[in-house]
C-alpha positions, 0 to 999 in steps of 0.5 A: 500500500502506498501513501503517495509521493514521499515528500510534502509540498514545500519541502524543497523536493519535487512534490509535483508527482501526481501520487502526492496526497496532501492529507498530512498537511491538511490535518497537522497544523504545525503552528502550535504544539496542541494543534500539532498533537491533535492533527497527528492523532487525526492523521492516525484516525485517517490512516486507520480509516484508510487501513479499514478501507483496504482490508474491506477492499481486499476482502470484497474483491480478493485483490489489492487496489490499483493505483487509480483505486487508491487515488479514488479513495484519497479523493473521497477524503473531503475537507468535511471528512478531514474536519471530522477526524480533527473533531474526533481527535479533539474529543479523544483528547478531551475524554482522555484528559478528563479521565486523567483528572478524575483518576488523579482528583483524590491525590490532588485533593489530598495534597491540597488539604494535607496539613493546610490548617496547621501550615496556615496556623503557625505562621499566623500564630507567630506573626500575632505574637510578634505584633503583640510584643511590638505593641507592648514594647511600643507602649513601654517606650511611650510610657518611658519617654513620658507620653501619658497612656490613658489606661485604667486598670480596675476601678 
């Protein structure tokens, strides 16, 4: 089974060969990593579909397809069909990422809650003690320098 010419358009090689199939370039957007990854999975779905077509063809006709029959199959992969592969790939990533999140959720929650009270309590406690001591020292300093502090203790 041939996929067509071995070089993509614009690769610096002669891709004017009539065997060239541009499906890879249509599916794999190399502008960013996420789109590239989704495109690579979409291309895998396309190849899986092509393999299924070939297996069915061989089973029904008891022979390999001719080059013209390969071309006819390649031409049947319309832009709508290719967008369907991209949509399927996106959905697969969504399902996979959700399953990872659900699998890891207990660990994430446990890590988030682990010691959260005590780790927040002690810094607050020590800062409160330091602030109280600062106020006591300030009050004693003001008393020492003669600033009257209007405090009545007991009556």
